[in-house]
C-alpha positions as CSV (number, residue, x, y, z in Angstrom):
1,M,-18.4,-28.7,11.0
2,T,-15.3,-29.2,12.9
3,A,-12.1,-27.2,12.5
4,G,-10.4,-30.1,10.7
5,E,-13.3,-30.4,8.2
6,L,-13.2,-26.7,7.6
7,Q,-9.5,-26.8,7.0
8,N,-9.8,-29.7,4.5
9,Y,-12.6,-27.9,2.7
10,L,-10.6,-24.7,2.4
11,K,-7.6,-26.6,1.1
12,K,-9.7,-28.2,-1.6
13,Q,-11.3,-24.9,-2.6
14,V,-7.8,-23.3,-2.9
15,K,-6.7,-26.1,-5.1
16,V,-9.9,-25.8,-7.3
17,F,-9.5,-22.0,-7.6
18,S,-5.8,-22.2,-8.4
19,E,-6.3,-24.5,-11.4
20,P,-5.5,-22.7,-14.7
21,G,-8.4,-22.2,-17.1
22,K,-11.0,-22.3,-14.3
23,E,-13.3,-19.3,-14.2
24,V,-15.3,-18.3,-11.2
25,T,-17.9,-15.6,-11.2
26,V,-19.4,-14.0,-8.1
27,Q,-22.2,-11.5,-8.2
28,Q,-22.7,-9.1,-5.3
29,I,-25.0,-6.1,-4.8
30,F,-23.6,-3.2,-2.9
31,R,-25.6,-0.3,-1.7
32,L,-24.2,3.2,-1.9
33,Y,-25.8,5.8,0.3
34,Q,-25.7,9.5,-0.5
35,V,-25.9,12.3,2.1
36,K,-25.9,16.0,1.2
37,K,-24.8,18.3,4.0
38,E,-23.8,22.0,3.8
39,G,-23.4,21.9,0.0
40,N,-21.2,18.8,0.1
41,T,-22.2,15.4,-1.1
42,Y,-20.9,12.3,0.8
43,Y,-21.2,8.7,-0.2
44,W,-21.2,5.8,2.2
45,N,-21.4,2.0,1.4
46,G,-22.6,0.9,4.8
47,G,-19.2,0.4,6.3
48,P,-16.8,-2.5,6.4
49,Q,-19.2,-4.6,8.4
50,E,-21.6,-4.7,5.5
51,L,-18.9,-5.9,3.1
52,V,-17.8,-8.6,5.6
53,W,-21.4,-9.8,6.0
54,K,-21.7,-10.1,2.2
55,L,-18.5,-12.0,1.9
56,N,-19.6,-14.4,4.7
57,D,-22.9,-15.0,3.0
58,S,-21.2,-15.7,-0.3
59,Y,-18.7,-18.1,1.4
60,F,-21.2,-20.1,3.5
61,K,-23.7,-20.4,0.6
62,S,-21.0,-22.1,-1.4
63,F,-21.2,-25.1,1.0
64,N,-24.7,-25.9,-0.4
C-alpha cells in the first residue's frame, strides 16, 4: 500500500465514521497484572506499547 492509497483509505474511513446514525463497536481485551510488594498492591496493564499494539492490530484487521 502506498502513502497515497493509505491517505485515501483514511479519508474514506473518517467520512464513514462521521456519518450521523452510524454505530461502530470495537471489542478489545486488556490484561491487568497485579503485583503485591511490601503490603502494597500495584496494577499494571502491560504499558503503553501493549495498548498501541492492540490498536494497530484492530486498525490493520479492518482492511480485510
